C-alpha positions in Angstrom: 12.8 14.7 9.1 9.3 13.9 10.7 6.0 12.8 9.2 2.4 13.5 9.6 -0.7 11.5 9.7 -3.7 13.6 9.9 -7.8 12.4 10.3 -9.4 11.1 13.5 -9.6 7.5 11.9 -5.9 7.3 10.4 -4.7 8.9 14.1 -6.8 6.0 15.8 -5.3 3.5 14.2 -1.5 4.7 13.9 -2.0 4.9 18.3 -3.0 1.4 17.7 -0.5 0.1 16.0 2.6 -0.6 18.1 5.3 0.0 14.8 3.9 3.5 14.6 6.7 5.8 16.6 4.5 8.9 17.6 6.1 11.8 19.4 3.4 14.0 19.6 -0.5 14.9 19.0 -2.0 18.1 18.3 -5.4 18.9 19.0 -7.4 21.7 17.5 -9.6 23.6 20.4 -12.5 22.2 21.4 -13.5 18.4 22.0 -15.5 15.5 20.6 -16.4 12.0 21.7 -13.6 10.6 19.0 -11.1 13.5 19.8 -11.8 12.2 23.4 -10.3 8.9 22.5 -7.6 9.9 20.7 -6.9 11.8 23.8 -7.0 8.8 26.0 -4.9 6.7 24.0 -2.2 9.1 23.5 -2.2 9.7 27.3 -1.7 5.5 28.1 1.0 5.5 26.2 2.7 8.7 27.5 2.5 10.8 24.1 2.5 14.4 24.5 -0.8 16.3 23.1 -0.5 19.8 22.3 -3.6 22.1 21.5 -3.6 24.0 18.1 -5.7 26.4 16.5 -7.2 24.8 13.0 -5.4 27.2 10.6 -2.2 26.0 12.4 -3.4 22.2 12.1 -4.3 22.9 8.2 -0.5 24.4 7.4 1.5 21.3 9.4 -0.8 18.5 7.4 -1.1 20.6 4.1 -4.4 19.7 4.2 -7.9 21.4 5.7 -9.1 17.9 5.8 -7.7 17.0 9.4 -11.0 16.7 11.4 -9.1 18.6 14.3 -6.1 16.4 14.9 -2.5 15.9 13.5 -0.3 13.4 14.7 3.7 14.2 14.3 5.5 10.9 13.6 9.4 9.1 12.6 9.9 9.6 9.2 8.9 6.5 6.9 11.4 3.3 6.9 11.3 2.0 4.1 11.8 -1.6 3.6 14.5 -3.7 1.0 13.7 -6.5 -1.4 16.3 -8.7 0.9 13.8 -8.3 3.7 10.8 -9.0 2.1 12.2 -11.8 0.4 13.1 -13.1 4.1 10.3 -12.2 5.1 8.2 -14.5 2.8 10.6 -17.1 3.2 10.3 -17.2 7.1 6.1 -17.0 6.5 6.2 -20.2 4.9 3.2 -19.6 2.5 3.4 -18.6 -1.1 5.2 -15.5 -2.2 2.6 -12.6 -3.0 4.1 -9.5 -3.9 2.8 -6.4 -5.1 4.7 -4.5 -7.5 3.0 -1.0 -8.6 5.0 0.8 -11.6 4.7 4.4 -12.1 1.4 5.3 -9.5 1.4 9.1 -9.3 -1.6 8.9 -7.5 -1.4 9.0 -3.3 -5.1 8.1 -3.0 -4.1 5.3 -5.4 -1.0 4.0 -3.5 -2.4 4.6 -0.3 -5.6 2.0 -1.2 -3.2 -0.6 -3.1 -1.2 -0.7 0.2 -4.0 -1.6 2.2 -5.3 -3.9 -0.4 -2.3 -5.7 -0.5 -2.1 -5.6 3.3 -5.4 -7.3 3.8 -4.9 -10.1 1.1 -1.2 -11.2 3.2 1.0 -9.7 0.9 4.7 -10.2 2.0 5.4 -6.5 0.5 4.9 -4.1 -2.2 8.0 -2.4 -4.2 7.3 1.1 -6.0 9.6 2.9 -8.0 11.6 6.4 -6.7 11.1 7.7 -10.0 7.9 9.3 -11.7 5.7 8.3 -8.6 4.2 8.8 -5.3 6.0 7.8 -2.3 4.9 7.6 1.2 3.6 10.6 2.3 0.8 11.9 4.9 -1.7 11.5 2.1 -0.8 8.2 1.8 -1.0 7.1 5.1 -4.4 8.6 5.4 -5.7 6.9 2.3 -3.9 3.6 3.8 -6.1 4.1 6.7 -2.8 2.9 8.7 -1.5 0.2 6.6 1.1 1.9 5.5 2.5 1.1 9.3 2.0 -2.9 8.7 3.0 -3.3 5.1 6.7 -3.5 4.2 7.1 -1.3 1.3 10.3 -0.8 -0.7 11.4 2.0 -2.9 14.0 1.0 -5.8 15.5 2.8 -8.3 15.1 0.1 -11.3 11.9 -2.1 -11.6 13.6 -4.4 -14.2 16.5 -5.6 -12.3 14.5 -6.1 -9.2 11.7 -8.2 -11.2 15.0 -10.6 -11.9 15.8 -10.5 -8.8 12.4 -11.8 -7.3 13.0 -14.6 -10.5 16.3 -15.7 -8.9 13.9 -16.7 -5.8 11.6 -18.8 -7.9 8.7 -16.1 -7.9 6.5 -15.8 -11.1 5.9 -12.0 -12.6 2.6 -12.0 -13.3 1.9 -8.5 -15.4 -1.7 -6.8 -16.3 -2.6 -5.8 -19.8 -6.2 -5.4 -21.7 -4.9 -7.2 -25.0 -3.6 -10.6 -22.9 -4.7 -13.5 -24.4 -5.3 -14.6 -21.5 -8.0 -13.5 -18.2 -6.6 -13.4 -15.0 -9.7 -16.1 -14.3 -8.0 -18.5 -17.3 -4.2 -18.2 -15.4 -3.3 -20.7 -12.6 -2.5 -18.4 -9.7 -1.4 -20.3 -6.7 2.1 -20.5 -7.3 5.1 -17.8 -5.9 4.0 -14.7 -7.4 4.7 -10.8 -8.1 2.0 -9.0 -9.2 2.6 -5.7 -11.3 0.1 -3.3 -11.8 0.7 -0.1 -14.0 0.5 3.7 -13.8 -3.6 5.4 -13.7 -2.7 6.6 -17.6 -0.8 4.1 -19.5 -0.4 0.7 -17.6 2.9 -1.1 -17.4 5.8 0.4 -18.9 7.0 -1.8 -22.5 10.3 -2.4 -20.4 9.1 -3.7 -17.5 5.9 -5.6 -19.3 8.9 -7.3 -20.8 10.2 -9.0 -17.7 7.0 -10.3 -17.1 6.5 -14.1 -17.1 2.7 -14.3 -17.3 0.9 -11.2 -19.0 -3.3 -11.3 -17.9 -5.8 -9.3 -18.9 -9.1 -8.1 -16.5 -12.2 -8.5 -18.3 -14.3 -5.6 -19.3 -18.2 -5.4 -20.8 -18.7 -1.6 -20.2 -17.8 0.9 -22.4 -14.9 2.1 -20.7 -11.5 0.1 -21.1 -9.0 0.6 -18.2 -9.5 0.6 -14.4 -8.3 2.5 -11.7 -5.2 1.1 -10.6 -6.2 0.5 -7.1 -9.5 -1.6 -8.1 -7.1 -3.8 -10.3 -4.6 -4.3 -7.5 -7.6 -5.4 -5.5 -9.1 -7.5 -8.4 -6.2 -9.3 -9.3 -5.0 -10.0 -5.5 -8.2 -11.0 -4.8 -8.3 -13.6 -7.5 -4.8 -15.1 -6.2 -6.3 -15.2 -2.8 -9.5 -17.1 -4.1 -7.6 -19.2 -6.2 -5.6 -20.5 -3.3 -7.8 -20.7 -0.8 -9.8 -23.0 -3.1 -6.3 -25.5 -4.1 -6.3 -26.0 -0.1 -10.5 -26.8 0.1 -11.2 -23.8 2.3 -14.1 -22.8 0.0 
């Protein structure tokens, strides 16, 4: 089954990523400069262009916010846990894997995937049940990062964490009541970071499979963070500590 990518910038990014297999591009009648850029990129790659009415694009994209362009692409191919383990070992760097426990909001998932990619994560792991999957909305929110990031969709997070532990990867969970903050914890080893859902955090069974539990210090009246913001804070602290250890900053 095909998927769609919609919006000017996401489609431009998809055209610039060789891993994205674009079948055709649908464009609303009428042109602007950025649509012209898309047409030029598509023609260079010999991708078929079709012109449609805007309301047709809204139906295809299942959104009114397509900005007059929709790309029809091959269905997203999920990676496997073994593939991201292999990717890590081949890289020669410390493991960094993001595990998302029941993130249901597509915008959050897309933002988490983009942040993970920017931070050099070897993959993102998501559950099949009660969680968002890769959809056009997630692709748009990631601004093209889904095509460049290994995303694994698994049945059981706890068993997957145990598999990662077999490879010597430490599991770091996040929880408000943790004794140590992430700024007090050494985060320079091989790590998989678990971020919980927007409303309930990490589920108890998953939390029990974490080797380390850290908190993100908060000083205001609000006691929780958006999941993608929390992921960004933790991942960038890991990046900072690793750079410090290598005397890069």
